[in-house]
C-alpha positions in Angstrom: 27.4 -16.1 21.1 24.5 -15.1 20.1 22.2 -15.8 16.5 21.7 -12.4 14.5 17.7 -12.6 12.8 17.3 -11.2 9.4 16.1 -7.6 9.8 13.2 -8.8 7.0 11.4 -12.2 6.9 8.4 -12.4 4.4 5.0 -13.2 5.8 4.2 -16.7 4.0 0.7 -17.4 4.0 -0.7 -21.6 4.2 0.4 -22.4 1.1 3.7 -21.3 1.9 2.6 -17.8 -0.5 5.0 -15.4 0.3 2.8 -11.9 0.7 3.6 -8.8 -1.0 2.2 -4.7 -0.3 0.8 -2.3 -2.3 2.6 0.6 -1.3 1.4 4.6 -2.0 4.0 6.7 -3.6 4.2 10.9 -3.3 3.5 12.8 -5.7 2.7 17.1 -6.4 -0.4 16.5 -8.2 -3.1 14.7 -6.2 -5.2 16.0 -3.5 -5.2 14.8 -0.5 -9.1 14.6 -0.7 -8.6 12.3 -4.2 -6.1 9.8 -2.8 -8.8 9.5 0.2 -11.5 9.2 -2.0 -9.1 6.7 -3.8 -8.9 4.6 -1.0 -11.8 4.4 0.3 -13.8 3.3 -2.8 -10.8 1.0 -4.0 -9.7 0.2 -0.6 -12.4 -0.4 1.1 -10.3 1.8 3.9 -12.5 3.7 6.4 -11.8 7.5 5.8 -9.8 8.0 8.5 -7.3 5.2 7.8 -7.3 6.7 4.5 -6.7 10.3 5.9 -3.8 8.6 7.8 -2.6 7.0 4.5 -2.1 10.6 2.8 -0.7 12.0 5.8 2.1 9.6 6.0 2.9 9.6 1.9 2.9 13.1 2.3 5.8 13.4 4.8 7.4 10.7 4.7 7.6 9.9 0.8 5.3 6.3 0.9 2.8 4.5 2.8 1.8 0.3 3.5 -2.0 0.1 1.8 -2.5 -2.9 1.5 -1.0 -6.5 2.1 -1.8 -10.0 -0.1 -1.4 -11.9 -3.0 0.5 -10.3 -5.5 -2.8 -11.5 -7.9 -5.1 -9.7 -5.4 -2.9 -6.6 -5.3 -2.7 -5.7 -9.2 -6.2 -5.0 -9.9 -6.1 -3.1 -6.7 -2.5 -1.2 -8.5 -4.3 -0.9 -11.5 -7.1 0.5 -10.8 -5.2 3.3 -8.2 -3.2 3.5 -11.2 -5.8 4.4 -13.4 -7.1 7.3 -10.9 -4.1 8.7 -11.3 -2.2 6.9 -8.0 1.2 6.3 -7.7 1.6 2.4 -6.4 4.2 -0.4 -6.7 3.7 -4.1 -5.4 7.2 -4.3 -3.4 
């Protein structure tokens, strides 16, 4: 009998706290350039990485843009929201 493994296992740090992910959600009002500029300035993405995220969001609906502890992701979420981006911590 084969043992089934769960499809999703949260990543844990050395303090045994599950890491979360910050997702950028597609919208109909932000331009590619605005999204790229925000990802570079706020999330420290390089321009190519930011462009790839913008394209993924456009075609797939969302993209994981950061991983970490909730308390580390909240400031990123707040800053990106201030610039009109739709982001969610999951």
